[in-house]
C-alpha positions as a printed Julia matrix, in Angstrom:
483×3 Matrix{Float64}:
  14.81   -73.96  -47.25
  14.24   -75.53  -43.77
  16.53   -73.05  -41.03
  15.41   -74.38  -37.54
  16.83   -77.45  -35.51
  15.62   -79.06  -32.86
  17.7    -79.14  -29.64
  15.48   -80.48  -27.1
  12.06   -80.33  -26.01
  10.15   -78.47  -22.96
   8.63   -79.96  -20.14
   5.34   -81.08  -22.05
   7.55   -82.73  -24.46
   7.23   -80.55  -27.33
  10.38   -79.72  -29.46
  11.95   -76.59  -29.12
  13.56   -75.89  -32.41
  16.54   -72.7   -33.26
  15.93   -71.37  -36.22
  19.83   -70.26  -37.91
  18.64   -67.81  -39.75
  17.12   -65.58  -36.98
  20.57   -67.06  -35.14
  22.69   -64.89  -37.31
  21.48   -61.84  -36.27
  20.87   -61.83  -32.82
  23.83   -64.02  -31.48
  23.23   -66.63  -28.08
  24.69   -66.36  -24.59
  25.12   -69.93  -22.65
  25.39   -69.72  -18.79
  25.89   -71.97  -16.54
  27.71   -73.8   -13.59
  30.23   -76.58  -14.13
  28.23   -79.86  -14.92
  25.38   -77.65  -15.52
  25.57   -79.32  -19.35
  26.77   -76.4   -21.62
  29.1    -78.56  -23.38
  26.6    -80.47  -24.3
  24.02   -78.07  -25.29
  26.79   -76.6   -27.51
  27.29   -79.81  -29.36
  23.59   -80.72  -30.14
  23.52   -77.0   -31.46
  27.13   -77.97  -33.78
  25.82   -81.39  -34.61
  22.36   -79.99  -36.03
  23.66   -76.89  -37.77
  26.64   -78.71  -39.5
  24.99   -79.08  -42.49
  23.39   -75.48  -42.75
  25.85   -73.15  -42.17
  30.2    -72.82  -41.88
  31.24   -73.35  -37.87
  34.06   -71.93  -35.55
  34.81   -73.46  -32.12
  37.27   -71.98  -29.66
  37.87   -74.61  -27.41
  40.18   -73.75  -24.47
  40.15   -77.56  -23.46
  39.75   -79.64  -26.72
  36.33   -81.41  -25.78
  35.49   -80.76  -29.38
  38.11   -82.51  -31.72
  35.87   -85.06  -31.52
  33.73   -83.34  -34.08
  36.33   -83.93  -36.46
  35.86   -87.18  -37.73
  32.28   -87.23  -38.15
  31.18   -84.16  -39.49
  34.72   -82.73  -41.17
  35.25   -79.99  -39.38
  39.39   -79.3   -39.14
  41.33   -78.89  -36.1
  43.95   -76.29  -35.81
  46.2    -77.15  -33.17
  46.98   -73.72  -31.66
  50.19   -74.55  -30.43
  51.94   -74.99  -33.29
  51.59   -71.63  -35.21
  53.26   -68.2   -34.56
  51.16   -65.07  -34.26
  51.5    -64.56  -38.24
  50.41   -67.84  -39.04
  47.28   -68.41  -37.22
  46.01   -65.03  -38.54
  46.87   -65.93  -41.58
  45.03   -69.4   -41.29
  41.84   -67.45  -40.13
  42.04   -65.48  -43.63
  41.86   -68.73  -45.17
  38.88   -70.79  -42.8
  36.69   -67.59  -44.44
  37.8    -67.78  -47.57
  37.3    -71.16  -47.93
  34.12   -71.61  -45.5
  35.49   -74.6   -43.87
  34.64   -75.42  -40.63
  37.25   -75.42  -38.14
  38.1    -76.21  -34.13
  40.91   -74.29  -32.78
  41.68   -76.38  -30.22
  44.1    -74.51  -27.39
  44.47   -76.81  -24.32
  48.46   -77.21  -24.87
  48.55   -73.71  -24.34
  48.7    -71.58  -20.82
  45.66   -69.0   -20.06
  47.63   -66.27  -20.99
  48.78   -67.61  -24.43
  45.07   -68.97  -24.74
  43.85   -65.78  -25.0
  46.39   -64.41  -27.03
  46.03   -67.14  -29.71
  42.56   -66.99  -29.22
  42.25   -63.13  -29.91
  44.7    -63.32  -33.14
  42.61   -65.91  -35.12
  39.15   -63.96  -33.67
  40.71   -60.92  -35.35
  42.25   -62.76  -38.91
  37.91   -64.04  -38.9
  36.94   -59.99  -38.45
  39.76   -58.73  -40.68
  38.81   -61.19  -43.51
  38.42   -59.56  -47.36
  34.26   -58.26  -47.69
  34.22   -60.92  -50.46
  34.51   -63.38  -48.36
  32.1    -62.84  -45.47
  30.09   -65.81  -45.91
  27.95   -66.66  -42.75
  29.61   -68.28  -39.91
  29.16   -69.54  -35.88
  31.91   -69.02  -33.82
  31.73   -71.04  -30.84
  33.87   -69.96  -27.71
  33.03   -72.31  -24.84
  34.84   -70.78  -21.49
  33.76   -67.28  -22.65
  34.67   -65.72  -19.48
  38.52   -66.52  -19.8
  38.92   -64.25  -22.77
  36.65   -61.52  -21.8
  36.79   -60.92  -17.71
  36.0    -58.13  -15.94
  38.75   -57.61  -14.75
  42.57   -58.41  -15.07
  43.45   -61.36  -12.92
  46.7    -62.94  -13.57
  47.46   -62.04  -17.41
  48.99   -59.04  -18.66
  47.3    -56.35  -18.95
  48.27   -55.84  -23.0
  46.99   -59.3   -23.45
  43.92   -58.76  -21.37
  42.65   -56.04  -23.59
  43.64   -57.7   -26.38
  41.27   -60.73  -25.77
  38.71   -58.39  -24.65
  38.43   -56.53  -28.14
  38.52   -59.61  -30.03
  35.58   -60.37  -28.28
  33.6    -57.38  -28.14
  34.05   -56.95  -32.0
  33.28   -60.44  -32.45
  29.72   -59.94  -30.65
  28.64   -56.22  -31.33
  30.06   -55.84  -34.67
  30.57   -59.58  -36.32
  26.96   -59.59  -37.69
  27.7    -57.15  -40.75
  30.63   -59.69  -41.31
  28.81   -63.09  -41.53
  29.9    -63.71  -37.59
  27.48   -65.02  -35.18
  28.5    -65.46  -31.69
  27.71   -68.3   -29.33
  29.34   -68.03  -26.22
  29.06   -69.79  -23.2
  30.15   -69.07  -19.77
  30.43   -70.36  -16.07
  29.58   -67.22  -14.23
  27.78   -64.58  -15.86
  29.58   -61.89  -13.17
  32.87   -62.96  -14.66
  32.22   -61.75  -18.31
  32.66   -58.45  -19.31
  29.08   -56.82  -19.4
  29.51   -55.1   -23.18
  30.35   -58.27  -24.51
  26.88   -60.64  -22.68
  24.9    -57.2   -23.59
  25.02   -58.01  -27.21
  23.78   -60.9   -27.28
  19.95   -61.41  -27.95
  19.09   -65.48  -27.23
  19.57   -66.73  -23.96
  20.05   -70.72  -22.26
  20.54   -70.0   -18.53
  21.41   -73.61  -16.59
  21.55   -74.28  -13.8
  23.57   -71.76  -10.85
  23.89   -71.33   -7.55
  25.9    -67.6    -6.3
  23.22   -65.16   -6.03
  24.93   -62.25   -8.48
  24.26   -64.64  -11.07
  20.98   -65.94  -10.69
  19.81   -62.32  -10.31
  21.54   -61.4   -13.49
  20.48   -64.32  -15.66
  17.06   -63.08  -14.14
  17.0    -60.06  -15.36
  18.62   -60.72  -18.71
  15.4    -63.41  -19.23
  13.14   -61.04  -17.75
  12.15   -62.74  -15.05
  11.06   -60.89  -11.78
  14.19   -61.48   -9.03
  11.96   -63.59   -6.75
  11.63   -65.85   -9.43
  15.37   -66.57   -9.84
  15.12   -69.58   -7.38
  14.04   -71.72   -9.93
  17.73   -71.07  -12.04
  19.06   -72.8    -8.56
  17.02   -76.07   -9.02
  17.81   -76.98  -12.73
  18.52   -80.25  -13.29
  22.07   -81.28  -15.18
  21.04   -80.6   -19.35
  17.9    -77.88  -18.16
  17.62   -74.66  -18.91
  15.34   -71.99  -19.84
  15.27   -70.63  -23.12
  14.65   -67.29  -24.34
  15.03   -64.95  -27.7
  13.9    -64.39  -31.15
  15.73   -67.43  -32.31
  13.86   -69.41  -29.84
  10.86   -68.21  -28.24
   9.08   -64.99  -26.72
   8.43   -66.25  -23.31
  10.94   -67.89  -20.95
  10.96   -71.23  -21.77
  12.49   -75.0   -20.3
  14.0    -77.16  -22.22
  15.31   -80.49  -21.67
  18.42   -80.77  -24.04
  18.55   -83.52  -26.73
  21.07   -86.39  -27.34
  24.36   -86.19  -29.44
  26.07   -88.32  -31.5
  29.52   -87.67  -30.39
  31.41   -87.05  -27.0
  33.45   -84.96  -25.28
  37.04   -85.93  -24.79
  36.98   -84.84  -21.14
  37.76   -87.24  -17.72
  34.56   -88.96  -17.18
  32.52   -87.75  -13.81
  31.46   -91.22  -12.94
  32.8    -93.17   -9.11
  35.83   -95.31  -10.59
  36.47   -97.67   -7.59
  40.33   -98.21   -6.93
  42.31  -101.25   -7.86
  42.38  -103.87   -5.36
  45.88  -104.75   -3.89
  47.73  -105.27   -0.6
  49.81  -102.44    1.11
  52.61  -104.64    0.37
  51.89  -104.82   -3.33
  50.82  -100.26   -3.4
  54.32  -100.11   -1.74
  56.44  -102.23   -4.1
  54.62  -100.08   -6.95
  55.22   -96.64   -5.17
  59.21   -97.08   -3.74
  60.42   -98.95   -6.86
  64.35   -98.15   -6.58
  65.13   -95.83   -9.29
  67.03   -97.24  -12.46
  70.89   -96.36  -12.01
  71.9    -93.21  -13.77
  74.41   -95.16  -15.8
  71.97   -97.32  -16.74
  70.78   -96.46  -21.07
  67.16   -94.99  -21.02
  64.85   -95.49  -23.77
  64.77   -92.57  -25.97
  61.16   -90.94  -26.34
  59.11   -91.6   -29.55
  60.02   -88.36  -31.48
  57.22   -85.31  -31.44
  54.18   -85.91  -34.67
  55.61   -83.22  -37.44
  53.94   -79.91  -37.07
  51.56   -79.34  -40.07
  52.56   -76.59  -42.32
  50.97   -74.15  -43.38
  50.78   -75.03  -47.25
  49.16   -78.55  -45.57
  46.98   -77.14  -43.5
  45.84   -74.62  -46.42
  45.25   -77.8   -48.55
  43.06   -79.74  -46.02
  40.76   -75.89  -45.57
  40.67   -75.7   -49.56
  39.2    -79.2   -49.71
  36.4    -78.46  -47.43
  32.79   -79.45  -48.52
  30.76   -75.99  -47.58
  27.95   -75.88  -46.94
  25.3    -73.33  -48.8
  25.01   -70.41  -48.03
  21.69   -69.31  -46.36
  19.19   -67.5   -48.19
  18.9    -63.56  -46.82
  15.81   -62.41  -45.67
  14.02   -59.93  -47.51
  14.41   -56.83  -46.0
  11.18   -54.39  -45.39
   9.93   -51.77  -46.96
   9.24   -48.14  -44.75
   5.43   -48.71  -45.05
   5.74   -52.08  -43.81
   8.5    -51.52  -40.94
   6.06   -48.38  -39.68
   2.94   -51.11  -39.7
   4.69   -53.77  -38.32
   6.07   -51.29  -35.68
   2.41   -50.63  -34.91
   1.51   -53.35  -34.62
   4.05   -54.94  -32.06
   3.15   -51.97  -29.94
   0.02   -52.19  -29.99
   0.06   -55.98  -29.38
   2.45   -55.08  -26.3
   0.12   -52.58  -24.84
  -2.66   -54.65  -24.77
  -1.41   -57.62  -23.31
  -3.01   -57.56  -19.3
  -0.22   -55.4   -17.07
   1.8    -54.66  -19.51
   1.31   -51.32  -17.44
   2.85   -52.75  -14.26
   5.99   -54.06  -15.78
   9.07   -52.62  -15.64
  10.33   -50.15  -18.47
  13.97   -52.49  -19.01
  11.25   -55.33  -19.46
   8.86   -53.98  -21.79
  12.09   -52.97  -23.91
  13.66   -56.71  -23.68
  10.12   -58.04  -24.77
  10.11   -55.05  -27.51
  13.04   -55.82  -28.89
  12.46   -59.51  -29.52
   9.34   -58.65  -31.69
  11.33   -56.39  -33.22
  13.53   -59.52  -34.32
  10.25   -62.02  -34.85
   9.05   -59.56  -37.54
  12.03   -59.14  -39.26
  12.8    -55.43  -37.7
  16.42   -54.07  -36.12
  16.47   -54.13  -32.44
  17.17   -50.7   -32.46
  14.06   -49.45  -34.39
  13.18   -47.53  -31.34
  15.57   -46.37  -28.07
  14.94   -46.38  -25.03
  13.29   -42.59  -24.81
  11.37   -43.38  -27.79
   9.66   -46.52  -27.08
   8.62   -45.12  -23.56
   6.45   -42.65  -25.39
   5.34   -44.66  -28.57
   4.43   -47.09  -26.12
   2.17   -44.49  -23.71
   0.63   -43.32  -27.17
  -0.41   -46.66  -27.73
  -1.91   -47.58  -24.09
  -3.58   -43.59  -24.9
  -4.98   -45.31  -27.75
  -3.92   -42.08  -30.12
  -4.21   -44.23  -33.72
  -8.24   -43.26  -33.0
  -7.49   -40.0   -33.0
  -6.84   -37.92  -37.03
  -3.28   -37.66  -38.0
  -3.73   -33.3   -37.03
  -5.21   -33.55  -33.68
  -2.78   -36.64  -33.22
   0.36   -34.23  -33.89
  -1.14   -31.49  -31.92
  -1.59   -34.05  -29.02
   1.82   -34.83  -29.48
   3.27   -31.72  -29.59
   1.52   -30.91  -25.96
   2.74   -33.83  -23.97
   6.03   -33.54  -25.76
   7.22   -31.44  -21.98
   5.87   -34.31  -19.77
   8.21   -36.52  -18.62
   8.27   -40.09  -19.81
   7.46   -41.84  -16.05
   4.17   -39.33  -16.05
   3.04   -39.67  -19.9
   0.74   -42.17  -20.11
  -1.81   -41.03  -18.21
  -1.58   -37.87  -19.61
  -1.99   -38.93  -23.09
  -5.39   -41.02  -21.53
  -6.68   -37.44  -20.04
  -5.45   -35.82  -23.72
  -7.23   -38.02  -26.06
 -10.18   -38.47  -23.95
 -10.5    -34.63  -24.5
  -9.63   -34.47  -27.82
 -12.93   -36.74  -28.78
 -15.31   -35.39  -26.12
 -14.77   -38.59  -24.28
 -16.33   -39.65  -20.64
 -13.61   -38.49  -18.08
 -11.47   -40.94  -17.15
 -11.64   -42.42  -13.77
  -9.58   -43.0   -11.28
  -9.24   -46.6   -12.32
  -8.18   -46.25  -15.73
  -5.72   -44.07  -15.02
  -4.63   -45.63  -12.32
  -4.2    -48.71  -14.73
  -2.48   -46.4   -17.24
  -0.1    -45.0   -14.93
   0.8    -49.15  -13.76
  -0.47   -48.47   -9.96
  -3.51   -49.97   -7.64
  -3.16   -46.37   -5.57
  -6.4    -43.76   -6.42
  -4.02   -41.46   -4.05
  -1.0    -41.44   -6.68
  -3.41   -40.6    -9.28
  -5.13   -37.78   -7.12
  -1.61   -36.38   -5.81
  -0.98   -36.47  -10.14
  -4.13   -34.9   -11.06
  -2.8    -31.91   -8.99
   0.61   -31.96   -9.94
  -0.46   -32.02  -13.42
  -3.04   -28.76  -12.69
  -0.2    -27.27  -11.1
   2.13   -27.02  -13.97
  -1.02   -25.88  -16.17
  -1.37   -28.13  -18.2
  -5.02   -29.4   -16.8
  -8.16   -27.67  -15.4
  -9.95   -30.38  -13.37
 -13.75   -29.32  -12.26
 -16.12   -31.69  -10.06
 -19.74   -30.15   -9.81
 -22.01   -30.89   -6.72
 -23.26   -34.29   -8.17
 -19.98   -34.99   -7.89
 -19.14   -35.63  -11.48
 -15.57   -34.52  -12.68
 -14.63   -33.1   -16.18
 -10.78   -32.73  -16.67
 -10.34   -29.13  -19.56
  -6.66   -29.06  -21.21
  -6.74   -25.28  -22.33
  -3.81   -25.8   -25.01
  -5.57   -28.28  -27.11
  -9.09   -26.29  -26.07
 -10.93   -29.3   -25.11
 -12.77   -31.01  -21.97
 -13.9    -33.8   -21.21
 -17.41   -35.16  -20.82
 -19.05   -35.58  -17.26
 -18.67   -38.18  -15.82
């Protein structure tokens, strides 16, 4: 079963696809200023995946109710139900695997947050036997997971933030894959945004948002300027469900339209000043004149009726579960990832945060959980891969690791290079080799580093009259060859 959907094309016209099965495990964050094309992007993802997986849309502006007719989504008017009923509906939605749009446009912001929190809580607390895979799309996520309190009551803010945190942090185990879209990363709670592994960054102009977007994409801060230059409908994409390196993608067309007012220019009607004045200042009707009664409001749907509609929904087939890797396969895959990462040009010159993010993305693509190694463990395993410790025999490798255990992580890589050369009797690493492993181009820093190791009693450096250098490691009882 093909679980990929096409969302657009890159600058060369090559299709850019989403692996929906991977997206269910890794979640998605979309950011862009108003008018950058976020809603168009979400609509494309929803339309293309409608037949693959159940969809639940939290829609604060009523933009996505148009999905109902062509794709069979059930529209739930959040203003028509009380607290208990909205929770009950959410649990029935999980039971019957119905794709729904929760329309909140008739509510004030505080009531939107409360309704969405209760609804997400109902999805999250569904019985275990109803934990089917489902995409949960939250538009304008900064409203539901704000960094500050704003003008809403503190208890409502806490309730909404807790529901969004549960969705992004703990929802995966319950089959809920969060897709959140925000106008500003600076206004979105960091613990919510940090759980996404896939990113689509659209046009934004504020420096704080550009820098944060560049950090999430693993780009240098001087490269953040290109985010400001993105055209409408163009995004920078990165993540295990998309690609391993940032790629610019133009989102393809959609089949449904938003109910939002068009931003195109529209000239006012032509009329004389007298005609406009007559329309604006017409004499109000007499108080005693009979007034036409307003049309009756539409009947409020009953929970039983809504349950019947949800029960009748034709649910898509569940995505197949991926085969878990055995411990031996996991260890082999982990070693391959670290060796590939260490072998890339300029890897040691990258920041620790960028390296670790790249590592977690590669783990996802190999079927390994992102938390296989924490940051400290990754530092040591990456240093070992750069030094090439896999070439040593297992006993000697364990001895080298024990000696290196007392060395700080930021100094570990060049020390392991020295240990490995001494253990195998290889020529002494020159300053250039040590500088490359240390991520520097300064020979003076290497000289200071060797002096530091020697003062700690870790090594003994000897240079003969011919200028040839050897390094002895007393704890290893081994010396490099002279060079």
